[in-house]
C-alpha positions in Angstrom: 85.5 180.9 160.8 89.0 180.6 159.3 90.0 178.1 162.0 86.9 176.0 161.3 87.6 176.0 157.6 91.2 175.0 158.2 90.1 172.2 160.6 87.6 170.9 158.1 90.2 171.0 155.3 92.7 169.1 157.5 90.1 166.5 158.4 89.2 166.0 154.8 92.8 165.4 153.8 93.4 163.0 156.6 90.2 161.2 156.1 91.1 160.7 152.4 94.4 159.2 153.4 93.2 156.9 156.2 91.2 153.8 155.3 92.1 154.2 151.6 92.4 150.9 149.9 96.0 150.3 148.6 97.6 152.8 151.0 100.5 151.6 153.1 101.3 152.7 156.6 105.1 153.1 156.0 107.2 154.6 153.3 110.7 156.1 152.8 109.8 159.0 155.1 109.7 156.4 157.9 113.0 154.9 156.9 111.3 152.0 155.2 112.7 150.7 151.9 110.2 148.2 150.6 112.4 147.1 147.7 115.3 146.2 150.0 112.9 144.2 152.2 111.5 142.4 149.2 115.0 141.4 148.0 115.8 139.9 151.4 112.5 138.0 151.7 112.9 136.6 148.2 116.0 134.7 149.4 113.8 132.4 151.5 111.6 130.2 149.2 109.1 127.6 150.1 105.3 127.2 150.0 102.8 129.6 148.4 99.8 131.8 149.0 97.0 130.8 146.7 93.9 132.8 145.7 90.7 131.5 144.2 88.0 134.0 143.3 84.5 132.6 142.7 81.6 134.0 140.6 79.5 134.2 143.8 81.7 136.9 145.2 83.5 134.7 147.7 87.3 134.3 147.5 89.5 131.7 149.2 93.0 132.6 150.3 95.0 129.5 151.1 98.3 129.5 153.1 100.1 126.5 151.5 103.3 125.3 153.1 102.1 122.0 154.7 105.6 120.5 155.3 106.1 123.4 157.8 102.5 123.7 159.1 101.9 126.5 156.6 104.6 128.7 158.2 105.3 131.9 156.2 108.5 131.7 154.2 109.9 135.0 152.8 108.4 134.2 149.4 105.0 133.6 151.0 105.1 137.0 152.6 105.8 138.6 149.2 103.0 136.5 147.7 100.6 137.6 150.4 101.2 141.2 149.4 100.7 140.4 145.7 97.4 138.6 146.5 96.2 141.6 148.6 96.9 143.9 145.7 94.9 141.5 143.4 92.0 141.6 145.9 92.1 145.4 146.0 91.3 145.3 142.2 88.5 142.6 142.5 85.4 144.8 142.2 83.0 141.9 142.1 84.2 140.5 145.4 82.1 140.5 148.6 83.7 138.0 151.0 87.0 136.2 151.6 87.8 133.0 153.6 91.4 132.6 154.8 92.5 129.1 155.7 95.6 126.8 155.6 96.3 123.8 153.5 96.1 120.3 155.0 93.6 121.2 157.7 95.9 123.6 159.7 96.0 127.4 159.7 99.6 128.6 160.1 102.4 128.2 162.6 103.7 131.7 161.9 107.1 132.7 160.4 109.5 130.2 158.9 112.4 130.0 161.4 114.9 129.9 158.5 113.9 133.5 157.6 113.7 134.6 161.3 117.2 133.3 162.0 118.7 135.0 158.9 117.0 138.3 159.7 118.5 138.5 163.1 119.4 142.2 163.7 117.0 144.7 165.3 117.0 146.6 162.0 115.9 143.5 160.1 113.2 142.8 162.6 111.8 146.4 162.3 111.9 146.3 158.5 110.0 143.0 158.5 107.6 144.4 161.0 106.8 147.4 158.8 106.5 145.2 155.7 103.9 142.9 157.4 102.1 145.7 159.1 101.7 147.4 155.7 100.5 144.2 154.1 98.0 143.2 156.9 96.7 146.8 157.2 96.0 146.8 153.5 94.3 143.4 153.9 92.2 144.7 156.8 91.1 147.6 154.7 89.9 145.5 151.8 86.2 146.1 151.0 85.5 142.4 151.6 84.0 140.7 154.6 86.9 138.4 155.7 86.8 135.3 157.8 89.7 133.3 159.2 88.8 129.6 159.3 91.1 128.2 162.0 91.6 124.5 161.4 94.4 122.9 163.4 96.8 125.5 164.8 97.1 129.3 164.4 100.4 130.1 166.1 102.5 133.2 166.4 102.2 135.1 163.1 99.4 132.8 162.1 97.5 134.0 165.2 98.2 137.6 164.3 96.9 137.0 160.8 93.5 135.9 162.2 93.1 139.2 163.9 93.4 141.1 160.6 90.2 139.3 159.5 86.8 140.7 160.3 85.6 137.4 161.8 87.2 134.1 163.1 85.6 130.6 163.0 87.2 127.5 164.6 86.9 123.9 164.0 86.7 121.3 166.9 90.1 120.6 168.4 91.8 123.6 166.8 93.7 126.3 168.7 94.9 129.9 168.5 98.1 130.7 170.4 100.2 133.8 170.6 103.6 132.2 171.4 105.7 135.3 170.9 106.7 135.6 174.6 108.2 132.2 174.4 110.3 133.3 171.4 111.5 136.4 173.4 109.6 138.9 171.3 106.2 140.6 171.0 103.7 140.4 168.2 105.0 142.6 165.4 102.5 142.2 162.5 99.9 144.4 164.2 98.6 141.6 166.3 98.6 143.3 169.7 96.7 146.4 168.5 94.1 144.3 166.8 93.8 141.8 169.6 93.0 144.5 172.1 90.3 145.8 169.8 88.8 142.4 169.5 88.8 141.1 173.1 89.8 144.2 175.2 93.0 145.1 177.0 92.6 142.9 180.1 91.9 139.7 178.1 94.6 140.5 175.6 97.2 141.0 178.4 96.3 137.5 179.7 96.4 135.9 176.3 99.8 137.5 175.4 101.7 137.3 178.7 100.4 133.8 179.4 101.0 132.6 175.9 97.6 131.0 176.4 96.3 128.1 174.3 92.9 129.2 173.1 90.9 126.1 172.4 87.5 126.7 170.6 85.5 127.0 173.8 87.9 129.4 175.5 88.2 131.5 172.4 84.4 131.7 172.1 84.1 132.7 175.8 86.4 135.7 175.5 85.0 136.8 172.2 87.9 135.9 170.0 85.8 133.8 167.6 82.2 134.0 166.4 81.4 130.4 166.3 82.8 126.8 166.6 81.9 124.8 163.5 80.6 121.3 163.7 83.0 119.5 161.4 86.8 119.2 161.7 87.0 117.7 158.1 88.8 120.2 155.9 86.3 120.1 153.0 83.2 120.2 155.2 84.4 122.9 157.4 85.2 125.1 154.4 81.6 124.5 153.2 80.3 125.5 156.7 82.4 128.6 156.7 81.1 129.6 153.3 77.5 129.1 154.5 78.2 131.1 157.6 79.7 134.0 155.5 76.8 134.0 153.1 74.4 135.6 155.6 76.6 138.7 155.6 77.2 139.2 151.9 73.7 138.9 150.5 73.0 141.9 148.3 74.8 144.0 145.6 78.6 144.0 145.8 78.7 147.8 145.8 76.5 148.0 149.0 78.4 145.2 150.9 81.8 146.7 150.0 80.7 150.2 151.0 79.4 149.0 154.3 82.7 147.3 155.0 84.6 150.5 154.2 82.3 152.5 156.4 82.8 150.2 159.4 86.6 150.1 158.7 86.8 153.9 158.8 85.5 154.0 162.3 88.3 151.8 163.5 90.9 154.3 162.3 89.4 157.7 162.5 88.2 159.9 165.4 84.4 160.5 165.6 84.4 163.7 163.5 86.5 162.1 160.8 84.5 158.9 160.8 81.3 160.8 160.3 82.9 162.7 157.4 84.0 159.4 155.9 80.5 157.9 156.3 79.1 161.0 154.5 81.6 160.6 151.6 80.8 156.8 151.3 77.1 157.4 151.3 77.5 159.6 148.2 78.8 156.5 146.3 75.6 154.5 146.8 72.8 156.9 147.4 70.7 157.1 144.2 72.7 154.2 142.7 71.2 151.1 141.0 70.8 149.1 144.2 69.2 152.0 146.1 66.8 152.8 143.3 65.8 149.1 142.8 65.2 148.7 146.6 63.0 151.9 146.6 61.0 150.6 143.6 60.5 147.2 145.3 59.4 148.9 148.5 56.9 151.1 146.7 55.5 148.1 145.0 54.8 146.4 148.3 53.3 149.6 149.8 50.7 150.0 147.1 
């Protein structure tokens, strides 16, 4: 009995820690000094990460560095974290579309920052910073869609895997070019890619540095759909229309569903069931639940 109680207590503690919005993977106990990394990244300006939150519950996150195909400068990496923190506080949000300015997604990291952060220690620190950021992004209680226009290369391809869904426009491409740079994906891309397309396909994509055009990406399950238009404005409208089908309903229900699904990704079966139980408590008997019951009773009379 004591063992069972201790196990349940341990599961509860771990469950509360995992899948918690705003919680980072790494801290000082892992040898990670976030402030030092931020100071280094701040030395590499250029571009911006812009966020627009609409009243319909859909946000737009724009990677904006068109002169470098929306490559992530150090400052953009810092801004991405800031925008993720802002989204964590957006209680009315239900969905998010991530895209790049000037009809292309992102070419990955700005080489100026990569060259300057040339030691293994720098590489690991940057890895931990971006894994922290994208894990917090992935845990957002928002249904997220990466709209791949033009190219999503390297770190840009990794970012798409942190989204719940991916859509591509005609003539766009996703490519993990890390092998050709003599490295491996370090923003969590390998882990998430295996989850999305399986280990065999992921191995082919990574070791072959394969160019995934829309049809190939669709065939291996990398993307949900190929949109009809390659025009920047029209494809954004298409993406928003596609997303709408999954965010109909009260924000608290959509957000709780996303959190419930996210927990399964990170927790073992027993922990995931416990998390599902805890999340259910936040919506059972709530306004949306009571309204739905009342509506159903009305139709059953």
